[in-house]
N, C-alpha and C positions, 0 to 999 in steps of 0.2 A: 166426178162422174165417170163411171167405169162399167165395163162389161163384167158380169159375174160368171156367166155361162153362156155357151153356144150349144144349141141343141137341134137334132134333126130327126126325122122319121121317114119311113119309106111309104107310109100311108097317111091319109087325112083322118082327123077326128080322134087321134090317140095321143097319150103322152109321148114326148119326144125324149130321146136319150142324149145325155150330155156328151160332147166330143171334146177332145183336148184342143182343137183348133178347127176352124172352118174357112171357107172362102166364099165371099159374096161375088156373084157373077152379074155384070151388068145386064139390066133388063131381064133377069131370071130370078134371083133370089140366092139362097144358101145351096151350094153345090150339094147334090144328093138328097134334097129335101122334097117331100111330095107336094109341098105348096108352091114350089117354084114354077115360074112361067110368065109369059108376057102379059101380066094383068096388074092391077093397082095393089094387090095384097101379097106382094113377093116375100116379104119378111115381116114376121110379127115380133114385137118387143113387149115385154112386161117387166115391171120393176120388182125387185126383190122385196121392197117394202109391201107391195100388194100380196106377195106370196107369204109374208110374215103375218099379215092379218088373218089369212086362212089358217096358218099354223097356230095362231093364238086362239082360234076356235077349236083347236084340237085335231085338225086334219093333218095327216101325214103326207104333206106335199113338199115339193123341192123344185128347184129351178128345171123347167122342162115338163112339169106335171100338167100345165095348163096349155101345152102344145105351142109354147112361144119358142121362136128360134133364138132370140137373144134376151138374156135376163140382165137387167141394168141395175145400178145402185146409184142413188144420189141425184136423180132427175125426175121431175114430176111429168111423166109422159102424157097423161090425158090433158094437161094444161097446154101442150105445145099446139100452136096454130097449124091448121092444114098448110102445106108448102114449106114448113120449116125444114131446113137441111141439117143433117147431122153427119159429122165425120166419125166414123167407127174405126178405131185403130188408126194405123199410120196412113191408110190410103183409101179405104172404102168411103164412099159419099152416097147418102140416102136422103130421100124426101118423104116427109109425113103425107100419106094420102088418105088415111082414115083413122078416126078415134073410135075405139069400141067396135062392136058389131052386134048384129042380131043373131041370136041362136034359135033357129027354128025348131030344132028337136034336141033333146038332151043327149049329148054325145057321151062316149065312153069316159071322157074326163069328168063330166057332171055326175054320172053314175058312180064313179070311183071316189070322187072327192065330196060329192053332196052339194057342191056349189061351184060355181066357176066365176072368178073375178075377170077373166079375159074380156067378156063382152062389155064390161063397165070400165076397166082400167087399162086394157091392153091397146096398142096402137099398131098400125100397119104402115110399111114404108115400101117405096120402089127403089131399086138400086140404079143410081145414076153412074157410078164408077165403082167397079169391082175392087177386091183386095182381101187380104187375109184379115181374120178376126179371131180373137182368142180371149179367154178370161184374163182380166188384168188390163186389157187395152183401155185407153182413154176415150171417152166419148165427148165430142165437142159440139155444142150447139151453135150453128151459123145463122146468119140472117136469112130470112125469107128471100126467095128470089123476087125481085120487084117486077110488077108488070110494066110494060112500056106504056108510058102516058102520052 
């Protein structure tokens, strides 16, 4: 399980540009990204496997096309329970806060690609501990934080 791409944009609703490395900031998201802020969808993740499904349909899409911050490989993102914690790279720690999303209007991504897998297969996390992230970094799935009983 690893990071394939890290992507950012300075506005919402548009494809993101791949960057060589990024930094996750605690309780914000990816440094310099328009979606950052103190809310539950600080960082978006989408699997390369989902992007490849769209490529197989003939769409010219790549990591970042669906406005995801982090493109992953080898992990079934939509199957992760809410509250699952992931170690991204050597230091960053995130927690799954939402699986998929409702798209109320067809954004630029949908208009360019003709479809969007993000609402069905993307996930969102909040940053519990910041740190550097880059393509090739390992993703580790950790246990969910247990509620006190």
